[in-house]
N, C-alpha and C positions, 0 to 999 in steps of 0.2 A: 798210203797206210789204212786214213779215216775214210771210210767211206758208210753210206749209210744202209742197213742190214748185213753186211758183213764185211769185217777189214778185210784190209790185205794179204797177212797172213793165211785171214780164213782161204781168201778167196783161192791166192798159193796152194793149199792143200784138198782144197778140193779138186781144184785142175789134175794134182798129180794125183790124187784117188780115182778119177776120170779119164786120164791119159798117161799112163810113169814116166814116157817121154816127151814128154811134151815141153815146150819150151821157153820162157816168160822172162819179161826183162821186166826190171819196175820201174815203172813211170810215176816219182813222187815230188812234193817239194816238201815232205815230209817226212824221217822215219831215224830211228837210233841209231847207230850202230849195231847196238847188239844186235835188234831184229832184225838188220841186213845182213850181216854174220851168218846168221841164224839159216832165213834164205840163202845165201850163199854157199853155205853149207848143205845145205837139203837138196840142192839143185837148180837153184837161183842162176840165169845166165849174167846176167848184169844188173845195173842200175844207173837209168837216165835221170839228174835231177831236174827239176822243174827252175826256172822256168828252161826252158830249150828250143833250138833253132828245128826245120826240119832236116838240116845240112846235118846238124848231130843226131836225129833221129833215125838219118838212113845210112850216120856211121854206123852208131851204136846196132841198129840191127846188122850192116853187114859182120862187126866184128863180131856177135856173139851168137849169132842165128845164120852162120854163111849155107847161101842153098847149093 
């Protein structure tokens, strides 16, 4: 959620403006329950908490963004 230039919420909003059907998984080591619940309500696919393994990343992508 904390990044230089644009935070996670702003990044998500910009992505949705560019492509309303974009699928996004938030990878974070810091996010309040309030901000995550708002993002989920607004179309965020899922959340992956840092630190995570490559296997957890693959499982999360398969769960939230099936091919």
